[in-house]
KEGUVO-558338 format. One record per residue (C-alpha): residue in three letters; residue number from 1; x, z, y. Coordinates in steps of 0.1 Angstrom, whole numbers, plus 2048, in hexadecimal, padded with zeros to 3 digits. Each point is the difference from the previous one (the first is absolute). Layout:
<atoms>
('ALA', NUM, (X, Z, Y))
...
</atoms>
This chain:
<atoms>
('MET', 1, (736, B7C, AEF))
('LEU', 2, (814, 81E, 80A))
('ASP', 3, (81D, 7EC, 80E))
('SER', 4, (7FA, 80C, 823))
('PHE', 5, (7F9, 824, 7F6))
('ARG', 6, (818, 81B, 80B))
('VAL', 7, (7FE, 826, 803))
('ALA', 8, (818, 81C, 808))
('ARG', 9, (7FB, 822, 7F1))
('TYR', 10, (80E, 820, 810))
('ARG', 11, (804, 824, 7F7))
('PHE', 12, (800, 819, 81D))
('THR', 13, (810, 823, 7FB))
('LEU', 14, (7F7, 81C, 817))
('ASP', 15, (810, 822, 802))
('CYS', 16, (7E4, 819, 807))
('LEU', 17, (80A, 818, 81C))
('SER', 18, (7DE, 812, 7FD))
('PRO', 19, (7E4, 7FE, 7E6))
('ILE', 20, (7EE, 7DE, 7FF))
('GLU', 21, (7DB, 802, 7F5))
('PHE', 22, (7EA, 7E3, 7F8))
('ARG', 23, (7DB, 80B, 7FF))
('THR', 24, (7F4, 7DD, 7F6))
('PHE', 25, (814, 7E9, 7EA))
('ALA', 26, (822, 7F9, 80F))
('GLY', 27, (7FD, 7DA, 802))
('SER', 28, (7E3, 803, 819))
('THR', 29, (813, 819, 815))
('LEU', 30, (820, 7EB, 800))
('ARG', 31, (7ED, 7E0, 809))
('GLY', 32, (7EE, 813, 81D))
('ALA', 33, (81F, 810, 80D))
('PHE', 34, (816, 7E1, 7FF))
('GLY', 35, (7E4, 7EB, 80F))
('SER', 36, (7F9, 817, 81D))
('VAL', 37, (825, 804, 80A))
('PHE', 38, (808, 7DB, 7FA))
('ARG', 39, (7E4, 7F6, 817))
('ARG', 40, (80B, 819, 81B))
('LEU', 41, (823, 7F2, 7FE))
('VAL', 42, (7F8, 7DB, 803))
('CYS', 43, (7DF, 7FB, 811))
('ILE', 44, (805, 7F5, 824))
('THR', 45, (7DC, 7FC, 80B))
('ARG', 46, (7F5, 823, 7F6))
('ALA', 47, (7DE, 7F1, 7F8))
('PRO', 48, (7EA, 817, 7EB))
('THR', 49, (7FD, 7E7, 7E4))
('CYS', 50, (811, 7E0, 7F5))
('GLU', 51, (7DF, 7EC, 800))
('GLY', 52, (800, 7E8, 81D))
('CYS', 53, (824, 806, 80A))
('LEU', 54, (812, 7E1, 80C))
('LEU', 55, (820, 80B, 7EF))
('ARG', 56, (7F1, 809, 7DE))
('HIS', 57, (811, 7E3, 7EE))
('GLN', 58, (822, 806, 811))
('CYS', 59, (801, 826, 7FC))
('ALA', 60, (813, 810, 7E4))
('TYR', 61, (7E5, 81B, 7FC))
('GLY', 62, (7E4, 7E7, 801))
('TYR', 63, (811, 7EB, 7E5))
('VAL', 64, (809, 81C, 7E8))
('PHE', 65, (7E4, 819, 804))
('GLU', 66, (7E2, 7ED, 80F))
('THR', 67, (807, 7DE, 7F0))
('ALA', 68, (7E6, 7E6, 80A))
('PRO', 69, (7FE, 7DB, 7F9))
('ALA', 70, (80E, 7E9, 81A))
('PRO', 71, (7E7, 7EC, 814))
('ASP', 72, (80C, 7E0, 7EE))
('SER', 73, (7FF, 810, 7DD))
('GLN', 74, (7F0, 7EA, 7E6))
('ARG', 75, (7F8, 81F, 7EA))
('LEU', 76, (7EC, 81F, 808))
('ARG', 77, (7FD, 7F6, 824))
('HIS', 78, (7DE, 810, 803))
('TYR', 79, (80E, 822, 7F4))
('ASP', 80, (80C, 81B, 818))
('THR', 81, (81D, 80A, 7E9))
('VAL', 82, (815, 7F2, 7E4))
('PRO', 83, (816, 811, 7E6))
('ARG', 84, (81A, 816, 810))
('PRO', 85, (825, 7F8, 7F7))
('TYR', 86, (80A, 823, 7F6))
('VAL', 87, (7FB, 81A, 7E6))
('PHE', 88, (808, 825, 802))
('ASP', 89, (809, 80F, 7DE))
('ALA', 90, (7FC, 826, 803))
('PRO', 91, (800, 81D, 7E7))
('ALA', 92, (7DF, 801, 7EE))
('GLY', 93, (7E6, 81B, 803))
('ASP', 94, (7E4, 80A, 817))
('SER', 95, (816, 81A, 811))
('LEU', 96, (825, 806, 800))
('ALA', 97, (818, 81A, 80E))
('VAL', 98, (825, 7FD, 804))
('ALA', 99, (814, 81F, 808))
('GLU', 100, (81A, 805, 81A))
('GLY', 101, (822, 7F5, 7F3))
('GLU', 102, (7F1, 7E8, 7E7))
('GLN', 103, (800, 7DA, 803))
('LEU', 104, (7E2, 7E9, 803))
('GLU', 105, (803, 7DC, 7F4))
('PHE', 106, (7E7, 7E4, 805))
('GLY', 107, (801, 7DA, 7FC))
('LEU', 108, (7F8, 7E4, 818))
('THR', 109, (7FC, 7DB, 7F6))
('LEU', 110, (800, 7E5, 81B))
('ILE', 111, (7F3, 7DE, 7F7))
('GLY', 112, (80A, 7DE, 80E))
('ARG', 113, (806, 7FF, 826))
('ALA', 114, (7FB, 826, 802))
('VAL', 115, (823, 805, 7F1))
('ASP', 116, (80D, 7F6, 823))
('TYR', 117, (7F0, 821, 80D))
('PHE', 118, (812, 818, 7E9))
('ALA', 119, (815, 80E, 81D))
('TYR', 120, (7DF, 809, 812))
('PHE', 121, (7F6, 816, 7E2))
('VAL', 122, (822, 812, 801))
('PHE', 123, (7FD, 806, 825))
('THR', 124, (7DC, 80C, 7FC))
('ALA', 125, (80B, 818, 7E5))
('GLN', 126, (81B, 80E, 818))
('LYS', 127, (7E5, 805, 81B))
('LEU', 128, (7EA, 812, 7E7))
('GLU', 129, (81C, 819, 7FD))
('GLU', 130, (7F6, 80D, 822))
('SER', 131, (7DB, 804, 7F9))
('GLY', 132, (801, 808, 7DC))
('LEU', 133, (7EC, 7F4, 7E2))
('GLY', 134, (7E1, 80E, 7EE))
('ALA', 135, (7EB, 81F, 808))
('GLY', 136, (80A, 81E, 815))
('ARG', 137, (817, 7EF, 818))
('GLN', 138, (7F4, 816, 81D))
('GLU', 139, (80D, 81E, 7EC))
('GLY', 140, (822, 7F0, 7FA))
('LYS', 141, (7F9, 7F0, 7DE))
('GLY', 142, (808, 7DC, 7F7))
('ARG', 143, (823, 7FE, 80F))
('PHE', 144, (819, 7EA, 7EF))
('ARG', 145, (81F, 7EB, 804))
('LEU', 146, (802, 7DC, 7F2))
('THR', 147, (821, 801, 7ED))
('GLN', 148, (800, 7DF, 7EC))
('VAL', 149, (7ED, 7E0, 7F9))
('GLU', 150, (808, 7EC, 7E2))
('ALA', 151, (7F5, 7DC, 7F6))
('GLN', 152, (7FA, 7F4, 7DD))
('ARG', 153, (810, 7E1, 7F2))
('ALA', 154, (7EF, 7E8, 7E9))
('ASP', 155, (812, 810, 7E2))
('GLY', 156, (7F1, 822, 809))
('GLN', 157, (81F, 810, 80E))
('TRP', 158, (7FF, 811, 822))
('VAL', 159, (818, 7FB, 81D))
('SER', 160, (803, 816, 81F))
('VAL', 161, (7F6, 7ED, 820))
('PHE', 162, (7FD, 81D, 818))
('ARG', 163, (811, 822, 803))
('ALA', 164, (7FB, 819, 81B))
('ASP', 165, (825, 803, 806))
('GLN', 166, (807, 7DA, 7FE))
('GLY', 167, (7E2, 7EE, 80E))
('LEU', 168, (7EE, 7E1, 7F3))
('ASP', 169, (811, 7E4, 7ED))
('MET', 170, (7E7, 7E3, 800))
('LEU', 171, (819, 7E9, 7EF))
('ARG', 172, (7FE, 815, 7E1))
('VAL', 173, (7DA, 7FD, 7FC))
('PRO', 174, (7F9, 7ED, 7E0))
('LEU', 175, (7E0, 7EA, 7FD))
('ILE', 176, (7ED, 7FB, 7E0))
('MET', 177, (7F5, 7DC, 7FE))
('GLY', 178, (7E6, 7ED, 7ED))
('LYS', 179, (81A, 7F3, 7E8))
('ASP', 180, (80A, 824, 7F8))
('LEU', 181, (7DC, 808, 7F6))
('VAL', 182, (7FE, 7E1, 7EA))
('ALA', 183, (820, 80A, 7EF))
('ARG', 184, (7F2, 823, 7FA))
('ALA', 185, (7E0, 7F1, 7F3))
('GLN', 186, (813, 7EC, 7E6))
('GLY', 187, (80C, 820, 7F0))
('LEU', 188, (7DC, 80C, 7FA))
('SER', 189, (7EC, 7FA, 7E1))
('PRO', 190, (7E7, 7E3, 805))
('HIS', 191, (7E9, 80E, 7E5))
('ARG', 192, (7FC, 825, 805))
('LEU', 193, (806, 817, 81D))
('HIS', 194, (7F9, 824, 80C))
('VAL', 195, (7F4, 804, 823))
('HIS', 196, (805, 823, 80F))
('PHE', 197, (7EC, 809, 81F))
('LEU', 198, (817, 819, 812))
('SER', 199, (7EB, 808, 81E))
('PRO', 200, (7DA, 7FF, 805))
('THR', 201, (7F5, 7DC, 7FE))
('ARG', 202, (7E1, 7F3, 812))
('LEU', 203, (7F4, 7DE, 7F3))
('ARG', 204, (7E0, 7F0, 80C))
('PHE', 205, (7EC, 7E9, 7EA))
('GLU', 206, (7DF, 7F0, 80B))
('GLY', 207, (801, 816, 81F))
('LYS', 208, (804, 822, 7EF))
('LEU', 209, (81D, 816, 7F6))
('THR', 210, (806, 7FF, 7DB))
('ASP', 211, (811, 816, 7E6))
('GLU', 212, (7F5, 7EB, 7E3))
('VAL', 213, (81F, 7EB, 805))
('GLU', 214, (808, 7E1, 7EC))
('PHE', 215, (81D, 7E9, 803))
('HIS', 216, (7ED, 7E6, 814))
('HIS', 217, (7F9, 81B, 81B))
('LEU', 218, (826, 803, 804))
('VAL', 219, (805, 7DB, 803))
('ARG', 220, (7E5, 7FC, 81A))
('ALA', 221, (810, 81C, 815))
('MET', 222, (823, 7F2, 7FC))
('LEU', 223, (7F5, 7DC, 80A))
('HIS', 224, (7ED, 80D, 81E))
('ARG', 225, (81C, 816, 80D))
('LEU', 226, (81E, 7EA, 7F8))
('SER', 227, (7F0, 7E1, 80E))
('GLY', 228, (7FA, 812, 821))
('LEU', 229, (823, 80E, 802))
('LEU', 230, (810, 7DE, 7F8))
('TYR', 231, (7EB, 7EE, 81A))
('PHE', 232, (802, 818, 81D))
('HIS', 233, (823, 810, 7FB))
('CYS', 234, (814, 7E7, 7EB))
('SER', 235, (7F5, 7DF, 810))
('ALA', 236, (7F4, 7F2, 7DF))
('GLU', 237, (7E0, 7F0, 7F6))
('PRO', 238, (7F6, 80D, 7DD))
('SER', 239, (7F3, 7E5, 7E9))
('TRP', 240, (7F6, 815, 7E2))
('ASP', 241, (7E2, 7F5, 7EB))
('PHE', 242, (7EC, 81F, 807))
('SER', 243, (7E2, 7F8, 7EA))
('GLY', 244, (816, 7F3, 7E4))
('LEU', 245, (816, 81F, 800))
('ILE', 246, (7E2, 817, 801))
('THR', 247, (7F1, 7EE, 7E2))
('LEU', 248, (821, 804, 7ED))
('ALA', 249, (801, 825, 809))
('GLN', 250, (7DD, 805, 7F2))
('HIS', 251, (80E, 7F7, 7DE))
('VAL', 252, (81B, 81A, 801))
('ARG', 253, (7F6, 81E, 7EB))
('THR', 254, (803, 825, 809))
('VAL', 255, (80B, 810, 7E0))
('GLN', 256, (805, 823, 80E))
('LYS', 257, (7F6, 812, 820))
('ARG', 258, (805, 823, 80C))
('ILE', 259, (7F6, 803, 824))
('GLN', 260, (7EE, 81A, 815))
('TRP', 261, (7F2, 802, 823))
('VAL', 262, (813, 815, 818))
('GLU', 263, (7EF, 80D, 81F))
('GLN', 264, (813, 803, 821))
('GLU', 265, (7F9, 7FE, 825))
('ARG', 266, (811, 7F5, 820))
('TYR', 267, (7F8, 809, 824))
('SER', 268, (7F7, 7E3, 817))
('ARG', 269, (809, 807, 824))
('ARG', 270, (7EB, 7E2, 80B))
('GLN', 271, (7E1, 80C, 7EE))
('ARG', 272, (809, 825, 804))
('ARG', 273, (7F6, 808, 7DD))
('ARG', 274, (80D, 802, 7DD))
('LEU', 275, (7FC, 7E1, 7EA))
('PRO', 276, (7FF, 7FE, 7DA))
('MET', 277, (81F, 7ED, 7F3))
('GLY', 278, (7FD, 807, 7DB))
('GLY', 279, (80B, 7E7, 7E5))
('PHE', 280, (808, 7FD, 7DC))
('MET', 281, (822, 809, 7F0))
('GLY', 282, (80D, 7FD, 7DD))
('GLU', 283, (80A, 7E2, 7EB))
('MET', 284, (7F2, 7E3, 7EC))
('THR', 285, (80F, 7E9, 7E6))
('VAL', 286, (7F7, 7DB, 800))
('GLU', 287, (805, 7E3, 7E8))
('GLY', 288, (7FC, 7DB, 803))
('ASN', 289, (80F, 7E3, 813))
('LEU', 290, (812, 814, 81B))
('GLU', 291, (81B, 7E7, 80A))
('PRO', 292, (7ED, 7F1, 81E))
('PHE', 293, (7FB, 823, 80F))
('LEU', 294, (823, 80F, 7FC))
('PRO', 295, (80E, 7F6, 822))
('LEU', 296, (7E0, 80E, 810))
('LEU', 297, (803, 821, 7EE))
('VAL', 298, (825, 804, 80A))
('ALA', 299, (7F8, 7F8, 824))
('ALA', 300, (7E3, 81A, 7FF))
('GLU', 301, (819, 81B, 7F5))
('TYR', 302, (810, 7FC, 823))
('VAL', 303, (7E1, 7FA, 816))
('HIS', 304, (7E6, 814, 7EB))
('LEU', 305, (7DC, 7F4, 7FC))
('GLY', 306, (7DD, 808, 80B))
('LYS', 307, (7F5, 814, 81E))
('GLY', 308, (815, 818, 814))
('THR', 309, (821, 7F1, 7F5))
('VAL', 310, (811, 807, 822))
('MET', 311, (7FC, 826, 7F8))
('GLY', 312, (80F, 7FC, 7DD))
('LEU', 313, (7E0, 7FB, 7EC))
('GLY', 314, (7FF, 7E7, 7E4))
('LYS', 315, (824, 805, 7F4))
('ILE', 316, (806, 7F1, 7DE))
('ARG', 317, (81C, 7FD, 7E7))
('ILE', 318, (802, 7E5, 7E5))
('VAL', 319, (810, 809, 7DE))
('SER', 320, (805, 7E7, 7E4))
('GLU', 321, (7F7, 809, 7DC))
('GLU', 322, (826, 7FF, 7FA))
('GLY', 323, (804, 81B, 81B))
('SER', 324, (80F, 7ED, 81D))
('GLU', 325, (7F5, 80E, 821))
('HIS', 326, (808, 7FF, 825))
('ASP', 327, (806, 81F, 815))
</atoms>
């Protein structure tokens, strides 16, 4: 089922030339900054929005940041947007300050066809050096230099694919394929797992956000997200038995759960107001027939789950009872 799935995971390292301050959670700020500069660099129509643009489906910005179903799409064709093919993985916390002389690291995951646009993100980061990042840019804050970008291999090791003094080496960018996720899943316990929620996770069930999370909530969210990513970005038609898997998931027991709701906000430029973006964090331990869900869980470690994933929400880590885990 994940045969066509592919992702690339990157780690950006910035040298801070002046203090960088994030007054809302960093993932929201990074997504907004990259999106704004990316659009300015590639949009040739200068239209105020992507809606109605004749070039929307041929534009790099339109594809990555304002993804919409193609006119001939057989799925979600009545929706304005579909799952975006990227995830920013930023330091956690509702606010963050990095001092001058220190380094700031953040992650970026590109999914399916979006891996072809990696160089655009590097170029965007270089252009952000000129304008700065975070709050207080008018006072000289937020200045940095992109020094290195690394990419992760399927075995978890990192290789350098960009250095400021050497440029970009696209030939060294490793891809993580569906078969790699299946191989990783085979090393997990099919009977008992710990699920760690590393960033605020926002799951909807019956139209409402829930913090009374059970395993079937995770499975519903994973099926929804992964099926959209596979169809729109990996040219694959998922054929999972949704109802059958959800029924199986409802028989998986939660034997331990320690989660709490974490409040945070982000500022929406479009709506010109702060929006609540809280979610639950913590961990849960589940037991039962987990084998059918293992590849889904491994894939969710890369692409996150729930709402707000592009900003880094919904980050999970799966740990076997035996202690095997993936960083």
